[in-house]
PAZAPA-4460 file (N, C-alpha, C; in steps of 0.05 Angstrom, whole numbers, plus 32768, in hexadecimal, padded with zeros to 4 digits):
% residues 234
    n_x    n_y    n_z   ca_x   ca_y   ca_z    c_x    c_y    c_z   seq   type   mol
   800E   7FE7   7FFA   8002   7FFE   8001   8013   8017   7FFB     1      X     A
   8007   802B   7FF5   8019   8046   7FE8   800A   805F   7FF3     2      X     A
   801D   8061   800E   800E   8079   8021   8020   809C   8018     3      X     A
   8016   80A9   801C   802B   80C5   801D   801B   80D3   8038     4      X     A
   8031   80DC   803F   8034   80E2   8061   8042   80FC   8056     5      X     A
   8023   8112   8056   802D   812D   8058   8031   8133   8077     6      X     A
   8051   8143   8085   8052   8146   809B   8076   8160   8098     7      X     A
   806F   8172   80A6   8080   8183   80A8   8096   8184   80B7     8      X     A
   808F   8168   80CF   80A8   8169   80E3   80BA   814F   80D9     9      X     A
   80D5   8156   80CD   80E8   8142   80CC   80EA   8129   80D3    10      X     A
   80EC   8127   80F2   80F1   8119   8106   80DC   80FF   80FF    11      X     A
   80C0   8112   8103   80A6   8104   8110   80A9   80ED   80EE    12      X     A
   80AA   8101   80DA   809C   80ED   80BF   80BB   80D3   80C0    13      X     A
   80D1   80E2   80C3   80E6   80C8   80BE   80D9   80A8   80D4    14      X     A
   80D7   80B3   80F7   80C9   8099   8101   80B1   8090   80F8    15      X     A
   8097   80A1   80E4   8082   808F   80E0   808C   8083   80C8    16      X     A
   809B   8092   80B1   809D   8083   80A7   80B3   8066   80A3    17      X     A
   80C7   8060   80C1   80C8   804B   80B8   80BF   8034   80C1    18      X     A
   80AA   803C   80DC   8091   802D   80E5   8081   8025   80D4    19      X     A
   807A   802E   80C2   8065   8028   80B2   8074   801A   8096    20      X     A
   8090   8018   808E   809F   8013   807A   80A0   7FF9   8089    21      X     A
   80A6   7FF0   80A3   80A5   7FD1   80B4   8089   7FC6   80AE    22      X     A
   8078   7FD5   80A5   8060   7FCE   80AC   804C   7FBF   808B    23      X     A
   8063   7FC3   8078   8061   7FC0   805D   8055   7FD9   8049    24      X     A
   8055   7FF6   8059   8049   8006   8049   8060   8012   8038    25      X     A
   8059   8024   8020   8074   8034   8010   8067   8049   8012    26      X     A
   8076   805A   8023   8071   8073   802E   8083   808A   801E    27      X     A
   8072   809C   800E   807F   80B1   8008   807D   80CD   8019    28      X     A
   8094   80E3   801D   8098   80F8   8033   808D   8111   8021    29      X     A
   8075   8118   8028   8077   813F   8022   8075   8150   8042    30      X     A
   8087   8165   8034   8087   8173   8052   8073   8186   8052    31      X     A
   8067   8196   8041   8054   81A5   8036   803B   81A2   8028    32      X     A
   802D   81AA   8035   8014   81AE   801E   801B   81AF   7FFE    33      X     A
   802B   81BB   7FFC   802E   81BD   7FDE   803C   81A8   7FC9    34      X     A
   8054   819D   7FE1   8062   8184   7FD7   8049   8173   7FDB    35      X     A
   8037   816F   7FE4   801C   8158   7FE8   8010   8156   7FD1    36      X     A
   800D   8170   7FC1   7FF8   8174   7FA8   8003   816B   7F99    37      X     A
   8023   8170   7F90   8038   8161   7F7D   8039   814C   7F7A    38      X     A
   803E   8145   7F90   8044   812E   7F98   8027   8117   7F8C    39      X     A
   800F   8120   7F8D   7FF5   8111   7F88   7FF7   8115   7F69    40      X     A
   7FFD   812F   7F5D   7FF2   812C   7F40   8006   8118   7F37    41      X     A
   8020   8116   7F43   802D   8104   7F35   802D   80E0   7F3B    42      X     A
   8028   80DD   7F50   8022   80B9   7F59   8008   80BE   7F61    43      X     A
   8001   809B   7F69   7FEC   8097   7F71   7FEC   808B   7F8B    44      X     A
   7FDE   808B   7FA1   7FE0   8088   7FB9   7FBB   807E   7FC3    45      X     A
   7FCE   8066   7FD9   7FAF   8061   7FE4   7FA3   806D   7FFD    46      X     A
   7FB1   807E   8003   7FAD   8087   801A   7FC1   809B   801C    47      X     A
   7FB1   80B9   802F   7FC8   80CF   803B   7FC1   80CF   804F    48      X     A
   7FDF   80D2   805E   7FE2   80E4   807D   7FE4   80F9   8078    49      X     A
   7FCB   8113   808A   7FD6   812D   807F   7FD5   8133   80A3    50      X     A
   7FEB   813E   80A5   7FF3   814C   80C1   7FDA   816F   80B7    51      X     A
   7FD7   8179   80C9   7FCA   8191   80C9   7FDB   81AA   80C6    52      X     A
   7FF2   81A4   80D5   800A   81BF   80E2   801A   81C2   80CC    53      X     A
   8019   81CC   80B3   801C   81CA   809C   802D   81E4   809D    54      X     A
   8048   81E9   808B   8054   8209   8092   804A   8214   807E    55      X     A
   8042   820B   8060   8039   8215   804F   8017   821D   804D    56      X     A
   8008   820D   8057   7FE7   8211   8051   7FE4   8207   8069    57      X     A
   7FCD   820A   8077   7FB5   8202   8088   7FB0   81E4   8084    58      X     A
   7FAB   81C9   8094   7FB4   81B0   8080   7F8D   81AE   807C    59      X     A
   7F78   81C0   808C   7F68   81C5   807A   7F5E   81C4   806A    60      X     A
   7F6F   81D4   805C   7F6E   81E4   803B   7F75   81C8   8029    61      X     A
   7F99   81C6   8036   7F9A   81A8   8023   7F86   8194   801F    62      X     A
   7F80   818F   8030   7F6A   8178   8026   7F57   8189   801F    63      X     A
   7F50   8193   801E   7F38   819F   8009   7F46   819E   7FED    64      X     A
   7F5B   81A5   7FE5   7F67   819E   7FD0   7F70   8186   7FC6    65      X     A
   7F76   8174   7FE4   7F7A   814F   7FD3   7F5D   814C   7FCB    66      X     A
   7F3E   8151   7FDC   7F33   813E   7FD8   7F26   8151   7FB3    67      X     A
   7F2E   8164   7FB3   7F26   8177   7F92   7F33   8163   7F85    68      X     A
   7F52   8152   7F86   7F6B   8146   7F74   7F62   8135   7F75    69      X     A
   7F5B   8121   7F8A   7F5D   8102   7F7E   7F4B   80F7   7F97    70      X     A
   7F39   80DA   7F92   7F2E   80D2   7FA1   7F3C   80BC   7FBB    71      X     A
   7F61   80C3   7FBE   7F66   80B1   7FCC   7F62   80B3   7FED    72      X     A
   7F5A   80A6   8004   7F53   80B5   8015   7F69   80C0   802C    73      X     A
   7F5D   80CB   803E   7F69   80E1   804D   7F65   80DD   806A    74      X     A
   7F7D   80D5   807A   7F7E   80D5   8091   7F87   80EB   809D    75      X     A
   7F7C   80FE   80AB   7F89   8113   80BA   7F91   8104   80D4    76      X     A
   7FB4   8113   80D4   7FBC   8105   80F3   7FCB   8127   8104    77      X     A
   7FBD   812B   8113   7FC0   8144   811F   7FB8   8146   8140    78      X     A
   7FCC   815A   8147   7FC4   815C   816A   7FAC   816B   8172    79      X     A
   7FA1   8178   8163   7F86   8182   8161   7F71   816B   8162    80      X     A
   7F6A   816F   817B   7F53   8158   818A   7F3B   816A   8193    81      X     A
   7F2E   817C   818D   7F1B   8185   818B   7F00   817D   8179    82      X     A
   7EF0   8177   8184   7ED8   8178   816E   7ED6   817E   8156    83      X     A
   7ED3   8192   815F   7ED3   81A8   814C   7EDE   81A4   812F    84      X     A
   7EFF   81A7   8134   7F16   81A4   8124   7F09   817E   810D    85      X     A
   7F0A   816F   8120   7F04   8154   8114   7EEA   815B   8109    86      X     A
   7ED0   8169   8109   7EB4   8165   80FF   7EC8   816E   80E8    87      X     A
   7ED1   8192   80E3   7EDC   81A4   80CE   7EE9   818E   80B1    88      X     A
   7EF9   8181   80C0   7F09   816D   80B3   7EFE   8151   80A4    89      X     A
   7EE7   8147   80AD   7EDC   8137   809E   7ECE   8142   8094    90      X     A
   7EBE   8161   8099   7EAA   816F   8081   7EB4   8169   8064    91      X     A
   7ED6   8178   8069   7EE7   8181   8053   7EE9   8165   8041    92      X     A
   7EE9   814B   8051   7EE6   812F   8035   7EFE   8123   8040    93      X     A
   7F0D   8127   8062   7F23   8114   8071   7F16   80FC   8070    94      X     A
   7F12   80E6   8066   7F0A   80CF   8077   7F15   80C3   8095    95      X     A
   7F27   80CC   80A7   7F2C   80C9   80C2   7F32   80DB   80C2    96      X     A
   7F37   80DD   80DD   7F44   80ED   80F2   7F51   80E6   810C    97      X     A
   7F6E   80E2   8106   7F82   80D9   8122   7F92   80ED   8133    98      X     A
   7F7F   80E8   8149   7F92   80FD   8163   7FB5   80F5   8161    99      X     A
   7FC5   8109   8165   7FE1   8100   8175   7FD3   8100   818B   100      X     A
   7FEE   80F5   819C   7FF0   80E4   8197   7FE0   80C3   8194   101      X     A
   7FEA   80BB   817F   7FD6   809F   817E   7FEA   8080   8180   102      X     A
   7FDB   806A   8188   7FE9   8056   817F   7FED   8049   8166   103      X     A
   7FFD   8049   815C   8008   803F   8143   7FF2   8027   8139   104      X     A
   7FED   800E   8149   7FD9   7FFB   813E   7FC2   8009   813E   105      X     A
   7FB9   801F   8143   7FA5   802F   813C   7FA6   8038   8127   106      X     A
   7FB3   8048   8120   7FBA   8057   810D   7FC4   8042   80ED   107      X     A
   7FC8   802B   80F2   7FCE   801D   80DE   7FB4   800C   80DC   108      X     A
   7F9D   8002   80E5   7F83   7FFC   80E6   7F6D   800B   80DF   109      X     A
   7F73   8028   80E3   7F67   8045   80DA   7F70   8047   80B3   110      X     A
   7F87   803D   80B0   7F93   8043   8094   7F80   8025   8087   111      X     A
   7F83   800B   8096   7F78   7FFB   8078   7F5B   7FFC   807D   112      X     A
   7F53   8009   8093   7F31   8012   8095   7F2B   802A   807D   113      X     A
   7F2F   8039   8079   7F32   8050   8069   7F41   803F   8051   114      X     A
   7F4A   802E   804D   7F57   8020   802C   7F35   800F   8025   115      X     A
   7F2B   8007   8037   7F18   7FE8   8029   7EFE   7FF8   8025   116      X     A
   7F06   8016   803F   7EE4   8024   802F   7EE0   8034   800D   117      X     A
   7F00   8037   8012   7F02   8046   7FF7   7EFF   8032   7FE1   118      X     A
   7F07   8019   7FE1   7F07   800D   7FCB   7EEB   8009   7FBA   119      X     A
   7EEF   8009   7F9F   7EDE   800A   7F89   7ED2   802B   7F90   120      X     A
   7ED3   803D   7FA0   7EC6   8053   7FA2   7ECD   806C   7F8B   121      X     A
   7EC8   8071   7F7F   7ED0   808F   7F72   7EE3   807E   7F50   122      X     A
   7EEC   8090   7F3F   7EFE   808D   7F22   7F1F   8084   7F36   123      X     A
   7F23   807F   7F21   7F4B   8078   7F21   7F49   805A   7F31   124      X     A
   7F5A   805B   7F3C   7F67   8039   7F3F   7F5B   8033   7F53   125      X     A
   7F46   8030   7F60   7F34   8030   7F81   7F24   8015   7F71   126      X     A
   7F17   801A   7F62   7F09   800A   7F4B   7F12   7FEF   7F43   127      X     A
   7F28   7FE8   7F30   7F2D   7FE5   7F28   7F40   7FCF   7F48   128      X     A
   7F45   7FDA   7F4F   7F57   7FC6   7F6C   7F48   7FB5   7F78   129      X     A
   7F2A   7FC1   7F79   7F11   7FB5   7F88   7F09   7F99   7F6E   130      X     A
   7F0B   7FA0   7F5C   7F0B   7F83   7F49   7F20   7F71   7F48   131      X     A
   7F39   7F79   7F53   7F46   7F67   7F52   7F50   7F5B   7F6A   132      X     A
   7F40   7F60   7F7E   7F3D   7F54   7F92   7F2D   7F3C   7FA0   133      X     A
   7F1A   7F42   7F90   7F07   7F2E   7F83   7F0B   7F15   7F6A   134      X     A
   7F25   7F13   7F61   7F25   7EFC   7F55   7F3B   7EE6   7F62   135      X     A
   7F30   7ED3   7F51   7F40   7EBC   7F51   7F56   7EBE   7F5A   136      X     A
   7F61   7EB0   7F6D   7F84   7EB2   7F74   7F85   7E95   7F67   137      X     A
   7F9B   7E92   7F56   7FA9   7E7B   7F57   7FC8   7E79   7F63   138      X     A
   7FD2   7E6B   7F70   7FEE   7E68   7F79   7FED   7E42   7F76   139      X     A
   7FFB   7E37   7F5C   8007   7E19   7F61   7FEC   7E10   7F69   140      X     A
   7FED   7E07   7F7E   7FD2   7DE5   7F80   7FBF   7DFD   7F90   141      X     A
   7FC1   7E10   7F94   7FB2   7E22   7FAA   7F9B   7E34   7F9B   142      X     A
   7F86   7E2F   7FA0   7F6F   7E45   7F99   7F5C   7E5A   7FAB   143      X     A
   7F63   7E71   7FA0   7F4D   7E7E   7FBA   7F43   7E85   7FAB   144      X     A
   7F28   7E8D   7FB8   7F15   7EA2   7FA7   7F05   7EB1   7FC1   145      X     A
   7F10   7EC1   7FBE   7F0D   7EE1   7FCA   7EF4   7EE0   7FD1   146      X     A
   7EE4   7EE5   7FB7   7EC7   7EE5   7FBC   7EB4   7EDE   7FCC   147      X     A
   7EBB   7EBE   7FCC   7EB3   7EAC   7FDC   7EBB   7EA1   7FF5   148      X     A
   7ED3   7EAC   7FFE   7EE4   7EAD   800A   7EE2   7E88   8012   149      X     A
   7EF0   7E76   7FFA   7EF4   7E65   7FFB   7F0E   7E59   7FE9   150      X     A
   7F19   7E45   7FF4   7F30   7E32   7FE6   7F39   7E20   7FE9   151      X     A
   7F3C   7E10   7FDB   7F49   7DF6   7FCF   7F5F   7DEF   7FBF   152      X     A
   7F66   7DD9   7FC8   7F7F   7DD5   7FCA   7F7F   7DB6   7FB0   153      X     A
   7F91   7DBD   7FA1   7F89   7DAA   7F8A   7F6E   7D9F   7F82   154      X     A
   7F61   7DAE   7F8B   7F3D   7DA7   7F7B   7F33   7DAC   7F9A   155      X     A
   7F43   7DA7   7FA9   7F36   7D92   7FCC   7F2C   7DAD   7FD7   156      X     A
   7F0C   7DAE   7FE7   7F0E   7DC7   7FF4   7F19   7DC7   8015   157      X     A
   7F24   7DE2   8018   7F2E   7DE0   8033   7F1F   7DF9   804B   158      X     A
   7F19   7DF0   805D   7F0F   7E01   806E   7F21   7E0E   8082   159      X     A
   7F15   7E26   807D   7F31   7E3D   808C   7F1C   7E4E   809B   160      X     A
   7F26   7E56   80B5   7F21   7E70   80C2   7F27   7E8A   80B3   161      X     A
   7F11   7E9F   80BF   7F1A   7EBC   80B4   7F2F   7EC8   80AB   162      X     A
   7F40   7EC0   80BF   7F63   7EC7   80C2   7F73   7EBA   80AB   163      X     A
   7F65   7EA2   80B3   7F76   7E8B   80A3   7F74   7E8B   808C   164      X     A
   7F5F   7E97   8080   7F57   7E9E   8061   7F63   7EB4   805A   165      X     A
   7F5F   7EC8   806C   7F6C   7EE6   8064   7F8C   7EDF   805D   166      X     A
   7F9E   7ED6   8072   7FBC   7ECF   8079   7FC1   7EC0   8059   167      X     A
   7FAE   7EA9   804C   7FB9   7E95   8038   7FB6   7EB0   8022   168      X     A
   7F98   7EC6   801F   7F92   7ED1   800E   7FAF   7EEC   8006   169      X     A
   7FAD   7EF7   8017   7FC1   7F08   8020   7FE1   7EF5   8011   170      X     A
   7FED   7EE6   800A   7FFD   7ED0   8009   7FF6   7EC6   7FF2   171      X     A
   7FE5   7EBD   7FE0   7FDD   7EBF   7FC5   7FE2   7ECE   7FC0   172      X     A
   7FDB   7EE2   7FC2   7FDD   7F00   7FAC   7FF1   7F01   7FA1   173      X     A
   8004   7EF7   7FA4   8020   7EFE   7FA6   8034   7EE3   7FA8   174      X     A
   8034   7ED0   7F96   8033   7EB5   7F9D   805A   7EBF   7F9E   175      X     A
   8068   7EB2   7FA9   8082   7EB4   7FAA   8099   7ECC   7FB2   176      X     A
   8080   7ED3   7FBD   808E   7EF8   7FCD   808B   7EEC   7FEA   177      X     A
   809D   7F04   7FF4   80A0   7EEE   8015   8092   7F09   8023   178      X     A
   8080   7F06   802B   806A   7F15   803F   8083   7F1B   805C   179      X     A
   8086   7F3C   8062   808E   7F33   807D   807E   7F33   808C   180      X     A
   807B   7F28   80AD   806E   7F24   80C1   8062   7F40   80C5   181      X     A
   806F   7F52   80C8   806A   7F6A   80D6   804A   7F73   80B7   182      X     A
   8051   7F75   809F   8043   7F71   8091   8024   7F67   808E   183      X     A
   8029   7F48   8092   8018   7F3B   809A   8003   7F42   80B0   184      X     A
   800F   7F41   80C9   8000   7F52   80DF   7FEF   7F61   80D5   185      X     A
   8000   7F77   80C8   7FEA   7F9B   80BE   7FDD   7F90   80AC   186      X     A
   7FD9   7F7D   809D   7FC1   7F78   8085   7FB8   7F61   808B   187      X     A
   7FAC   7F5C   80A2   7FA4   7F43   80A4   7F92   7F43   80C4   188      X     A
   7FA3   7F58   80DA   7F9A   7F58   80EF   7F95   7F72   80F2   189      X     A
   7FA9   7F7E   80DC   7F9F   7F9C   80E5   7FA1   7FA9   8100   190      X     A
   7FC2   7F9F   8101   7FCA   7FA6   8124   7FDD   7FAA   811B   191      X     A
   7FF3   7FB2   8137   800C   7FB4   8135   801C   7F9C   813C   192      X     A
   8033   7F97   812F   8040   7F7C   8136   8041   7F6F   8152   193      X     A
   804A   7F80   8165   804C   7F84   8183   8038   7F74   8193   194      X     A
   803D   7F5A   819F   802E   7F4D   81A2   801C   7F30   8193   195      X     A
   8020   7F32   8177   8011   7F1E   8166   8020   7F15   8152   196      X     A
   8043   7F18   8162   804B   7EF8   814D   8042   7EE3   8154   197      X     A
   803D   7ED7   8174   8034   7EBF   8175   801C   7EB2   816A   198      X     A
   8007   7EC9   8163   7FF0   7EC8   8153   7FF8   7EBA   8133   199      X     A
   8004   7EC6   8130   800B   7EC2   8109   8018   7EAC   810C   200      X     A
   8028   7EA1   811E   803E   7E8C   811F   8026   7E73   811C   201      X     A
   800D   7E79   8135   7FF6   7E64   813B   7FE7   7E5B   8118   202      X     A
   7FE4   7E7A   8113   7FD2   7E77   80F0   7FDE   7E65   80E5   203      X     A
   7FF9   7E6D   80DD   800F   7E63   80CB   800D   7E41   80D5   204      X     A
   800E   7E3C   80E4   8013   7E1F   80ED   7FEF   7E09   80E9   205      X     A
   7FE0   7E16   80EC   7FCA   7E14   80E5   7FC5   7E0E   80C7   206      X     A
   7FC5   7E2B   80B6   7FC1   7E2C   8091   7FD4   7E16   8092   207      X     A
   7FEB   7E11   8097   7FF6   7DF2   8092   7FF0   7DD6   8092   208      X     A
   7FE3   7DDC   80A3   7FCF   7DBC   80A7   7FC1   7DBB   809E   209      X     A
   7FAD   7DD8   809A   7F94   7DCD   808B   7F97   7DCB   806A   210      X     A
   7FB3   7DD9   8066   7FAD   7DD2   8042   7FB9   7DBB   803B   211      X     A
   7FC9   7DAB   8055   7FCF   7D89   8052   7FF1   7D9B   8043   212      X     A
   7FFA   7DAA   8039   800C   7DA9   8026   8019   7DC7   8036   213      X     A
   802D   7DBC   804B   803C   7DCC   805E   8052   7DD4   8056   214      X     A
   805F   7DCC   8041   806D   7DDC   8033   806E   7DF3   801C   215      X     A
   8048   7DFC   8020   8042   7E12   800B   803F   7E2F   8014   216      X     A
   8048   7E2E   8032   8051   7E43   8044   8066   7E3A   804B   217      X     A
   8073   7E52   8043   8092   7E46   804C   80A3   7E65   805F   218      X     A
   80AC   7E59   8069   80B0   7E74   807E   80CE   7E77   8076   219      X     A
   80D0   7E91   8071   80F0   7EA5   8064   80FD   7EAB   808D   220      X     A
   8108   7E9D   8096   8115   7EA5   80AF   8120   7EC4   80AD   221      X     A
   811B   7ECE   80C8   811F   7EE5   80CF   810A   7EF7   80B9   222      X     A
   80FA   7EF8   80B0   80E8   7EFF   8099   80CB   7EFD   809A   223      X     A
   80BA   7EEB   808F   80A3   7EE7   808A   80A4   7EC8   8086   224      X     A
   8089   7ED0   8073   8084   7EBA   8067   807F   7EBD   8044   225      X     A
   8076   7E9F   803A   8071   7EB1   8019   806A   7E88   8013   226      X     A
   805A   7E93   7FF8   8044   7E7F   7FEF   8050   7E70   7FDE   227      X     A
   8059   7E5A   7FE1   8077   7E46   7FCE   805E   7E41   7FB7   228      X     A
   8066   7E40   7F9D   8060   7E31   7F82   8071   7E24   7F7F   229      X     A
   8066   7E05   7F86   8075   7DF2   7F81   8083   7DEE   7F61   230      X     A
   8094   7DE8   7F5B   80A3   7DE5   7F3D   8094   7DCB   7F30   231      X     A
   808D   7DD0   7F17   807D   7DBC   7F06   8097   7DA4   7F02   232      X     A
   8083   7D90   7F02   808E   7D72   7EF3   8098   7D77   7EDE   233      X     A
   80AE   7D56   7ED5   80BB   7D64   7EC3   80A5   7D51   7EA4   234      X     A
***
């Protein structure tokens, strides 16, 4: 997921970019409102994290410009906690409003939530992405049907829990690609990595058992997991 972070404090931005990067996000940083607008004209993003205290323009004004320019979801991130500011931001078209200091897990969950809500809404990239998400996924002997949330291995149906299905579907979207543990936790559990590592390991073990092909879900030591496509026979 590609994020545009609009934040004038370089120290705050650097820390946030590092954390979001560990959770699998590709982050671009803009220090001013004008720089943010220029980046949105040149690139496509899945969400914008917008600080209100910018040096060249009020964040509310920038939000209005972003909304007129692109259908990208906007999350205002600010120290302004009063209800009036929240209402004003939402009325201008912001999709969500997060008050500093915030919990990182909450911010990640809000990013995913606004991204899901925006899927299929408006012109541009969002509608095709939603259609892609519903397409059947094939990875070697594994077939995943997102629309019906069903799975089969070599034609044999496999019954999975909701989180097991979400985990397999994530891996099946990019077979052979390693997904970092932090990214999987963020995408499937919508929370931060801390305290959730054991949960992921348990779900991977259960998934391997139910697929009856444990070698399909490979552990990449020190990094994460990937769905393996077996080599074709001679």
